[in-house]
N, C-alpha and C positions, 0 to 999 in steps of 0.2 A: 385104567385109562392112561397107562404109561406106554410110550413108544420104546420097544426093546432094541437092543443092538442088532444091526443087520437088516432092519425092516426098511430103512430109507437110505438113499445113496449118500456117500461121504460128503458130497457137495452140500446137501441139505443139512447135514450135521454141522459142517463148518459155518454155514449161514446162521444156523440156530445159535451156535456159540457166540458169533459176532453180535447178533441182535440182542441176545440175553445179556451179554457182557456190557453192551451199551446201556441197556435198561438198568442193570445193576449199578453201574457207575452213576447214572442219573439219580437213582434212588438214594445212594449214599450221599450224593451232593445235597439233595433235598433234605435228607435227614440231618446233615450237618448244619444247614442253614436254619432249620426249623427249631433247633434246640440250642440253648446256651451251654448246657452241660451235656455233651454227647454221651458220656459214660452213664448218665442217668437213664438212657434208653435201654441199656443192655438187659436189665431184668425183664422188662416187658417183651423185648424182642426174644429173649431166651424162652420165656414162658409160652409165648404164642407159637414160636418155632417148634417147641416140644409138643404142643397141642396138635399142630399140623402134622408132625411126624407120627405121633401116636395114633391120630385118627386114621392113618393109612392101614393100621393093623386091625381095625374094626371092620370086618367084612360082613356085608349084608347080602344074604343069598337072594338073588333075583334070577330064577331059572330062565335059561340054562346056564347062566354064569353067576357072577357075584360082583358087587360094587363096594366101594369103601368111602367113608366120609372124606370131604375135602376141606371144609371150613374156609373157602376162598372169600365168601362175602364177609364173614366175621373178621378175617385177617385184614381186609380192606378197610372195614369200619374202625378197627382198633389200632392198626399200624399205619394207615395212610400209605404214602409212597414206600414206607419201610417194609411193606408186605412182600416186595420183590426179594428182599434179603432173606426173609423167613422161608419163602418158597424155594430159593436156590439151596440154602443150607439143608432144609428138610428133604428135598429131592435127592441131594447128594448122599445123605445118610441112608435114605431108603434104598438107593442103588447099591451102595457099598455093603450094607448090613443085610438086606433082604433080597437083593436082586430085582427090585421093582424098577422097571425101566433099565436104561443102560447108561454107562459113562459117556459113550460116544453120542448118545442122543439126549444127554442132560440139558444141553442148551435148548433144544426143541421142546422138551418137556417143561423146562422153566418158562418158556414163552407161553405154552398152552395153559399152565396154571397161574403164571404171574400176571399176564394181561387181564384176565377176568378180575383178579384181586385189585389191580390198579384201577380198572374201570369202576368197580364197586366203591373204591375209595373216592374217586372223583365225583361220582353221583352223590354219595353220602355227603361229601363236603359241599356240594353245590345246592342241595335241596334241604338239608337238615334244618336249617334255621327258618325255612319257609314252610316246612311241612307241618300240617296241623297235628297237635299232640295226640289227638284221638286216632290218628291214622298211622302211628308209628309201627304198629304191627304189620300194616300193609307195606310200609317202606322196607321193613326188615325182610318180609316175605319176598318182595321183588328183588332186593339185593342178593339174598342168599340163593334163591332159585335162579335168578338171572346169571349169576356168576357160574353156576354149574352148567347151565345150558350153553353159555358162551364157551366154556372150556370144552364141552362135547363138540360144539361146532368147529372150534379150532383144531381139535384132534382129528375130526373127520376130514377137514379140509386138507390138513397136512398129509394124511394117509392117502387120500384120493389123488392128490396132485403129485405125490412123490412115487407112487407105485408104477411100475412099467405098464405100458398099454397092452402088453401081451397077456396079462392076467385076465381071467374070466371076470368081465365087468359085472355080470349078473350076481355072481357069488360075492364079489367085492361089495356091491351095494347092499346085498342081503346082510353081510357081516356088519356094515356100518349102521344099517337100520336097526339091527339087533342091539348094537351098543347104545344107540340113541334111546331106544325104548327102555332098555335096562336102567338108564340113568334118570328117567322121568320120576320114579318114586324117590330117588336120592335128591333130586332137585327140590321136590316138595318138602322132604325132611330137612334139608339144609335151610330152606326158607323159613320153616317153623323155628329152627334153632336160632337163626339170626334174628328173627322177629322177637323171640323170647329174650335174647341177649340185649337187644336194643331197649325193649320196654323195661327190663329189670334194671339196667344201668341208668336209664333216664330217671328212674324213681329213687334209687338208693345212692348213686354215684354219678350225677350228671356231668361233673367236671371231668370225669374219665373220658367222656365222649367229646366234650367241648374243647378240652385242652389237647387231645390227640397226643402227639409226641412231644409237645412243648411242656415239659415238666415245670418250667419256670412260670408258665402262664402268659409268657410274652411271645409275640410272633407266632401265635398258634396257627397251624395249618388249617384249622377248622374255625368256622364262625362261632361266636358265642351262642351256646345252646340255651333255649328256654326250658328250665326244668319242668315246667307245667305244660 
């Protein structure tokens, strides 16, 4: 679900870089304000960026194509606003090392992946302390699946709006529909993964969720979680 070089006009690529650059700057500012010791964030950021990068190499065959894991919901839950940094770094490495996506479209791809992760972070932050403990699996399922579906929607919207009107619209819609259908199983799988992660951490390491990026325990971006 990466937009390759040459698929969209240069103007769109420029707008993508401008918008993703603004989001990245905002994420860095939020990260700096959320933690007393900024360097303490680095191990968690590096670990989850590596997980996001590695997940792209795990292809799941969905005939006639294949999809790969995204972990956008999990990034939002564990990194908060810092998820945008992990997405940008991960996508850059994927483009340079494996040719997934393109360097000219890196900004657009960062928006397509980053916005769902940020939305998942905002939803998690807003409802976690009010969500009933028995329903954490459902919350994780909604966050994981919703992030993937939102990414597919953004990808489809960018492709449809940026392609020239001279192309065969019927074939264009057929291709978009195939992409959406191919990602439905992935959305379910990512929902299960995020739900399992939430339930597991809530039982064995609840402060990992409640503290978020605030390793000092102060000025946490997340409300205090109830471990039960």
